[in-house]
FIDOLUM-899009 format. One line per field, with one value per residue (C-alpha): residue number from 1; residue in three letters; x negated, y negated, z; chain. Coordinates in Angstrom, 2 decimals. Layout:
! FIDOLUM-899009
n = c(NUM_...)
res = c(ala_...)
x = c(X_...)
y = c(Y_...)
z = c(Z_...)
chain = c(A_...)
! end
This chain:
! FIDOLUM-899009
n = c(1_2_3_4_5_6_7_8_9_10_11_12_13_14_15_16_17_18_19_20_21_22_23_24_25_26_27_28_29_30_31_32_33_34_35_36_37_38_39_40_41_42_43_44_45_46_47_48_49_50_51_52_53_54_55_56_57_58_59_60_61_62_63_64_65_66_67_68_69_70_71_72_73_74_75_76_77_78_79_80_81_82_83_84_85_86_87_88_89_90_91_92_93_94_95_96_97_98_99_100_101_102_103_104_105_106_107_108_109_110_111_112_113_114_115_116_117_118_119_120_121_122_123_124_125_126_127_128_129_130_131_132_133_134_135_136_137_138_139_140_141_142_143_144_145_146_147_148_149_150_151_152_153_154_155_156_157_158_159_160_161_162_163_164_165_166_167_168_169_170_171_172_173_174_175_176_177_178_179_180_181_182_183_184_185_186_187_188_189_190_191_192_193_194_195_196_197_198_199_200_201_202_203_204_205_206_207_208_209_210_211_212_213_214_215_216_217_218_219_220_221_222_223_224_225_226_227_228_229_230_231_232_233_234_235_236_237_238_239_240_241_242_243_244_245_246_247_248_249_250_251_252_253_254_255_256_257_258_259_260_261_262_263_264_265_266_267_268_269_270_271_272_273_274_275_276_277_278_279_280_281_282_283_284_285_286_287_288_289_290_291_292_293_294_295_296_297_298_299_300_301_302_303_304_305_306_307_308_309_310_311_312_313_314_315_316_317_318_319_320_321_322_323_324_325_326_327_328_329_330_331_332_333_334_335_336_337_338_339_340_341_342_343_344_345_346_347_348_349_350_351)
res = c(unk_unk_unk_unk_unk_unk_unk_unk_unk_unk_unk_unk_unk_unk_unk_unk_unk_unk_unk_unk_unk_unk_unk_unk_unk_unk_unk_unk_unk_unk_unk_unk_unk_unk_unk_unk_unk_unk_unk_unk_unk_unk_unk_unk_unk_unk_unk_unk_unk_unk_unk_unk_unk_unk_unk_unk_unk_unk_unk_unk_unk_unk_unk_unk_unk_unk_unk_unk_unk_unk_unk_unk_unk_unk_unk_unk_unk_unk_unk_unk_unk_unk_unk_unk_unk_unk_unk_unk_unk_unk_unk_unk_unk_unk_unk_unk_unk_unk_unk_unk_unk_unk_unk_unk_unk_unk_unk_unk_unk_unk_unk_unk_unk_unk_unk_unk_unk_unk_unk_unk_unk_unk_unk_unk_unk_unk_unk_unk_unk_unk_unk_unk_unk_unk_unk_unk_unk_unk_unk_unk_unk_unk_unk_unk_unk_unk_unk_unk_unk_unk_unk_unk_unk_unk_unk_unk_unk_unk_unk_unk_unk_unk_unk_unk_unk_unk_unk_unk_unk_unk_unk_unk_unk_unk_unk_unk_unk_unk_unk_unk_unk_unk_unk_unk_unk_unk_unk_unk_unk_unk_unk_unk_unk_unk_unk_unk_unk_unk_unk_unk_unk_unk_unk_unk_unk_unk_unk_unk_unk_unk_unk_unk_unk_unk_unk_unk_unk_unk_unk_unk_unk_unk_unk_unk_unk_unk_unk_unk_unk_unk_unk_unk_unk_unk_unk_unk_unk_unk_unk_unk_unk_unk_unk_unk_unk_unk_unk_unk_unk_unk_unk_unk_unk_unk_unk_unk_unk_unk_unk_unk_unk_unk_unk_unk_unk_unk_unk_unk_unk_unk_unk_unk_unk_unk_unk_unk_unk_unk_unk_unk_unk_unk_unk_unk_unk_unk_unk_unk_unk_unk_unk_unk_unk_unk_unk_unk_unk_unk_unk_unk_unk_unk_unk_unk_unk_unk_unk_unk_unk_unk_unk_unk_unk_unk_unk_unk_unk_unk_unk_unk_unk_unk_unk_unk_unk_unk_unk_unk_unk_unk_unk_unk_unk_unk_unk_unk_unk_unk_unk_unk_unk_unk_unk_unk_unk_unk_unk_unk_unk_unk_unk)
x = c(-0.18_-1.27_-2.47_-0.51_-2.51_-1.78_-3.37_-0.47_2.05_0.27_0.97_4.75_4.95_3.58_5.64_8.59_8.90_11.81_14.39_17.61_21.31_19.96_18.32_16.27_15.28_14.22_12.28_10.09_8.97_7.81_6.24_4.56_3.49_1.61_-0.12_2.18_2.87_4.10_6.70_7.73_8.02_10.43_12.61_12.83_13.49_16.58_17.77_16.88_19.07_21.96_21.60_19.23_17.93_15.06_14.29_14.05_11.83_9.53_9.43_8.87_5.91_4.74_4.81_3.04_0.56_-0.58_-1.04_1.08_-0.34_-1.41_0.44_3.41_3.84_7.31_9.10_7.45_9.23_12.36_12.89_11.88_14.59_17.44_16.09_16.48_19.56_20.81_19.71_16.31_14.23_10.97_11.59_12.78_9.66_7.60_8.68_8.21_4.59_4.30_5.88_3.83_0.36_1.25_-0.54_-2.90_-1.63_1.61_3.26_2.99_2.99_6.40_6.71_10.71_11.26_8.86_11.07_14.16_12.94_11.50_14.81_16.73_14.75_14.49_17.79_17.96_15.32_12.50_9.26_7.03_9.30_10.74_6.97_6.43_9.49_8.67_5.06_6.55_9.08_6.15_3.81_6.41_5.35_7.99_10.43_10.85_8.73_11.00_9.35_12.65_13.83_10.21_9.94_13.25_12.12_8.58_10.32_12.69_9.17_7.41_10.28_9.83_6.22_4.79_1.38_1.11_4.30_2.94_-0.44_1.14_4.04_0.76_-0.84_2.22_3.05_-0.61_-0.24_2.65_3.15_3.45_3.96_0.48_2.38_4.63_1.33_-0.16_2.42_2.56_-1.17_-1.68_1.52_-0.92_-3.94_-2.43_-1.76_-5.32_-5.56_-9.37_-8.76_-5.67_-7.97_-10.83_-8.16_-6.63_-10.05_-10.73_-7.19_-8.16_-11.62_-10.57_-7.03_-4.63_-1.41_-2.32_-4.28_-8.03_-9.41_-13.02_-12.78_-10.06_-11.79_-15.07_-12.52_-10.72_-14.31_-15.52_-12.58_-12.61_-16.49_-16.31_-14.22_-16.83_-15.37_-18.73_-17.40_-15.89_-19.80_-21.04_-18.41_-19.02_-22.89_-22.29_-20.52_-23.03_-25.60_-23.68_-23.13_-19.42_-17.19_-19.55_-23.65_-25.57_-26.99_-29.31_-30.66_-26.82_-26.13_-29.22_-27.46_-24.78_-26.33_-28.58_-25.14_-23.67_-27.03_-27.40_-23.83_-24.83_-23.39_-25.79_-24.94_-26.16_-29.38_-29.89_-29.58_-31.99_-34.57_-33.86_-34.10_-37.24_-38.96_-38.16_-38.53_-35.17_-33.67_-36.49_-40.53_-41.37_-42.28_-43.02_-42.95_-39.50_-38.17_-39.49_-37.87_-34.54_-34.51_-35.78_-32.50_-30.11_-31.41_-31.04_-27.07_-27.08_-27.30_-28.34_-30.14_-32.24_-34.07_-35.59_-35.92_-37.55_-40.26_-40.83_-41.86_-43.90_-45.86_-47.05_-47.97_-50.90_-50.11_-50.87_-48.38_-45.71_-46.27_-45.70_-42.90_-41.05_-42.16_-40.45_-37.39_-37.29_-37.66_-35.02_-32.67_-33.66_-33.09_-29.59_-28.31_-26.59_-26.63_-30.30_-31.75_-34.68_-35.18_-36.86_-35.38_-38.13_-35.87_-32.41_-29.59_-32.47_-30.45)
y = c(-0.01_-3.50_-5.24_-8.66_-12.19_-15.70_-15.15_-12.69_-15.05_-17.83_-15.16_-14.92_-18.59_-18.61_-15.91_-17.53_-20.82_-19.93_-22.74_-23.24_-25.23_-26.77_-30.05_-30.14_-26.63_-27.46_-30.62_-28.72_-26.44_-28.67_-30.53_-27.10_-26.18_-29.47_-28.81_-31.64_-29.09_-31.89_-33.19_-29.24_-28.88_-32.00_-31.07_-27.15_-28.25_-30.16_-27.00_-24.43_-26.37_-26.09_-22.33_-21.82_-18.29_-19.22_-22.35_-20.55_-18.05_-20.26_-22.64_-20.03_-18.72_-22.43_-22.79_-19.75_-20.34_-23.75_-25.22_-28.28_-28.63_-26.53_-22.93_-22.49_-19.06_-19.32_-21.62_-19.95_-16.27_-18.04_-19.48_-15.75_-14.47_-16.45_-15.78_-11.99_-12.30_-14.25_-11.13_-12.46_-8.84_-10.43_-12.40_-9.08_-7.68_-9.95_-10.08_-6.14_-7.11_-9.69_-7.54_-4.58_-6.27_-9.16_-12.43_-12.79_-14.22_-15.98_-12.98_-9.49_-6.44_-4.80_-1.70_-1.40_-4.83_-3.98_-1.23_-2.74_-5.53_-3.02_-1.07_-4.03_-4.68_-0.68_-0.28_-3.17_-0.60_-2.67_-0.06_-1.54_-1.69_1.59_3.17_0.95_2.37_5.96_5.41_4.19_7.42_9.47_8.49_8.02_4.50_2.60_5.15_8.87_11.09_12.23_13.62_14.46_10.55_9.63_11.70_10.32_6.59_7.54_9.43_6.49_4.45_7.22_7.20_3.92_4.82_2.78_4.67_4.81_6.32_9.14_9.64_9.79_12.30_14.44_14.20_15.12_18.19_19.24_19.94_22.10_25.67_26.68_23.33_22.75_22.68_19.44_17.88_18.39_16.81_13.45_13.53_13.77_10.97_8.72_9.99_8.75_5.24_4.97_5.58_6.64_8.79_10.50_11.08_13.03_15.23_15.87_16.93_19.01_20.70_21.65_22.76_25.00_26.31_24.72_23.60_23.90_26.96_26.48_24.17_22.70_20.88_18.81_18.93_17.13_14.91_13.64_13.44_11.49_8.64_8.46_8.15_5.18_3.67_4.10_6.81_7.99_11.39_11.94_11.03_13.87_16.19_15.10_15.74_19.09_20.56_19.71_20.77_23.80_24.19_24.93_25.40_24.77_24.46_23.49_19.86_19.00_15.78_14.57_15.57_13.75_10.50_11.05_12.41_9.22_7.06_8.62_8.81_5.07_4.93_7.04_10.36_12.61_15.85_13.76_12.81_16.21_17.62_14.62_16.03_19.63_18.64_16.71_19.44_21.95_19.58_20.56_18.11_15.76_15.72_17.48_14.46_15.78_12.19_11.54_14.95_14.27_10.44_11.82_14.73_12.64_10.33_13.47_14.63_11.56_11.67_15.03_17.53_20.83_22.12_19.14_19.65_22.72_21.85_18.89_21.11_23.04_19.92_18.57_22.11_20.89_17.68_16.02_14.40_11.08_11.53_12.88_9.75_7.72_9.34_8.94_5.15_4.94_6.52_4.04_1.02_2.44_2.58_-0.87_-2.39_-0.23_-0.46_-3.67_-2.15_-2.36_1.37_3.03_5.80_8.48_12.29_14.79_17.60_18.60_16.23_14.20_11.28)
z = c(0.05_-1.05_1.95_2.13_2.25_1.18_-2.25_-2.94_-2.01_-3.97_-6.99_-5.90_-6.29_-9.72_-11.12_-9.36_-11.09_-13.04_-14.18_-12.32_-12.78_-9.61_-10.42_-7.27_-7.64_-11.52_-10.35_-7.63_-10.48_-12.56_-9.85_-8.97_-12.43_-12.40_-9.08_-7.24_-4.27_-2.03_-4.26_-4.88_-1.37_-0.98_-4.01_-3.28_0.50_-0.59_-3.15_-0.53_1.92_-0.53_-0.66_-3.84_-3.28_-5.99_-4.26_-0.76_-1.94_-3.59_-0.34_1.98_-0.61_-0.78_3.26_3.73_0.97_2.58_-0.93_0.42_3.61_6.74_6.40_8.03_8.85_10.97_8.68_5.51_6.96_7.85_4.31_3.11_5.02_3.56_0.32_0.89_2.90_-0.75_-2.83_-3.93_-4.37_-4.31_-0.89_0.37_-0.82_0.60_3.86_3.83_2.97_5.96_8.57_7.21_8.14_10.26_10.22_12.97_16.42_14.47_13.35_15.07_12.66_12.73_10.70_11.16_10.03_6.86_6.10_6.30_4.09_1.29_1.54_0.57_-2.68_-3.08_-3.23_-6.17_-8.47_-7.54_-7.77_-5.52_-2.51_-3.34_-3.27_-0.17_1.46_0.58_1.94_5.62_5.63_4.76_7.13_9.64_10.19_11.87_11.83_12.08_9.37_6.68_3.63_1.64_2.06_1.46_-1.94_-2.80_-3.07_-4.49_-7.26_-8.16_-8.71_-10.16_-12.71_-13.63_-14.25_-11.02_-10.70_-7.33_-6.57_-9.22_-7.79_-4.36_-5.58_-6.66_-3.28_-1.86_-3.65_-3.75_0.07_-0.63_-0.73_-4.58_-5.55_-7.53_-10.82_-9.69_-8.18_-11.45_-13.63_-11.45_-11.22_-15.09_-15.32_-13.21_-15.38_-18.32_-17.27_-16.36_-12.78_-11.93_-9.13_-10.73_-13.99_-11.34_-9.82_-13.25_-14.34_-11.31_-11.22_-15.24_-14.31_-11.50_-13.14_-10.17_-11.48_-14.82_-17.28_-16.87_-19.63_-19.29_-22.45_-20.82_-17.54_-19.26_-21.05_-17.86_-16.11_-18.84_-18.80_-14.92_-15.16_-17.74_-15.27_-12.44_-10.74_-9.25_-8.33_-12.08_-13.24_-11.16_-12.51_-15.97_-15.45_-13.67_-16.70_-19.37_-16.80_-16.01_-19.74_-18.63_-21.69_-24.19_-24.80_-21.92_-22.26_-19.45_-21.22_-21.11_-17.87_-16.66_-17.82_-15.52_-12.77_-12.83_-12.91_-9.80_-8.16_-8.22_-6.70_-3.69_-5.11_-2.57_-4.88_-8.17_-6.07_-5.41_-9.01_-10.11_-8.02_-8.84_-12.24_-12.35_-9.91_-12.91_-15.75_-16.77_-19.41_-18.29_-18.25_-14.84_-12.16_-8.70_-7.23_-8.59_-7.59_-4.02_-4.12_-5.12_-3.10_0.15_-0.69_-0.83_2.35_4.16_2.64_4.29_1.74_3.13_0.13_-0.65_2.60_1.68_-2.33_-0.92_1.27_-1.96_-3.83_-0.99_-1.05_-4.42_-3.83_-2.04_1.28_-0.47_-3.15_-0.40_1.38_-2.10_-2.56_0.55_0.31_-3.25_-1.71_1.11_-1.12_-3.82_-0.27_0.72_-2.75_-2.98_0.34_2.39_5.69_7.34_8.00_8.61_5.71_7.72_7.81_8.63_9.16_8.73_10.90_11.71_11.66)
chain = c(A_A_A_A_A_A_A_A_A_A_A_A_A_A_A_A_A_A_A_A_A_A_A_A_A_A_A_A_A_A_A_A_A_A_A_A_A_A_A_A_A_A_A_A_A_A_A_A_A_A_A_A_A_A_A_A_A_A_A_A_A_A_A_A_A_A_A_A_A_A_A_A_A_A_A_A_A_A_A_A_A_A_A_A_A_A_A_A_A_A_A_A_A_A_A_A_A_A_A_A_A_A_A_A_A_A_A_A_A_A_A_A_A_A_A_A_A_A_A_A_A_A_A_A_A_A_A_A_A_A_A_A_A_A_A_A_A_A_A_A_A_A_A_A_A_A_A_A_A_A_A_A_A_A_A_A_A_A_A_A_A_A_A_A_A_A_A_A_A_A_A_A_A_A_A_A_A_A_A_A_A_A_A_A_A_A_A_A_A_A_A_A_A_A_A_A_A_A_A_A_A_A_A_A_A_A_A_A_A_A_A_A_A_A_A_A_A_A_A_A_A_A_A_A_A_A_A_A_A_A_A_A_A_A_A_A_A_A_A_A_A_A_A_A_A_A_A_A_A_A_A_A_A_A_A_A_A_A_A_A_A_A_A_A_A_A_A_A_A_A_A_A_A_A_A_A_A_A_A_A_A_A_A_A_A_A_A_A_A_A_A_A_A_A_A_A_A_A_A_A_A_A_A_A_A_A_A_A_A_A_A_A_A_A_A_A_A_A_A_A_A_A_A_A_A_A_A_A_A_A_A_A_A_A_A_A_A_A_A_A_A_A_A_A_A_A_A_A_A_A_A)
! end
């Protein structure tokens, strides 16, 4: 569920500037489109007081955003509640987000109120609200855990193409006995919309034959799609299929490229494979220093086999070269890690 922020309400404000029969509302919209939020607030205040739901929503969003002065949470929420009561769908959704997350000391988190607000918008066919109501029910946040009702709301959103509802339906069914086929169906729908985590999951299911017949060509295709979007897990997955020759001729040189991308994003399995390939001269010229460096990094990340393969590399190297390789690992760690940390791991689980 997306986290509420004043920035979100600014987006809602921008998207809500529609024309209206009420002159004051239109005047406010015209002023806001020119960046004159003080005038917009004055005009919308008049229209909102007269009962115009669009003006109530825009006024509430404006007060919450602070674009017309200091943010006014209490009055912003008050106007959103009025708009919601008048049937404004986006106002109900915005209220749900506000109550779900709270707003510092000014507004406490209230999942029961959040659910009621989401439910109002969900009943009008609003997919983000249907998804949010479903997730609250699924997680038992603010009300009794109700998987049946949760799935009903998630399905309504998913049927309208809401990608996160599709993905979470996949996750739900994946945890149910004998429902891998249903899980795959929803994961595939989300994957086809370009969601990287769904694409990775679909690739895994094709690779393992879960919920669908095993198809390594499809697995590779979906790994590559997710990998191109920055999925580190899929970068490793694509590399592994190429490295192992699963479904096609083995291609260690191409695998190396994907392992390098994943390793640079802190995938310890990819770091281990790089170390192994440099140690064995597989798909790349043998290089004990590079092998030790990557195995050292993988071992530092907790990869069990890396400890032992690093020791095997060390046996083939003079002490000075081992120290240099460890230093290179430390330098790589420092250059690619935001948190200061001493890269030292002399034995399994050493730190």
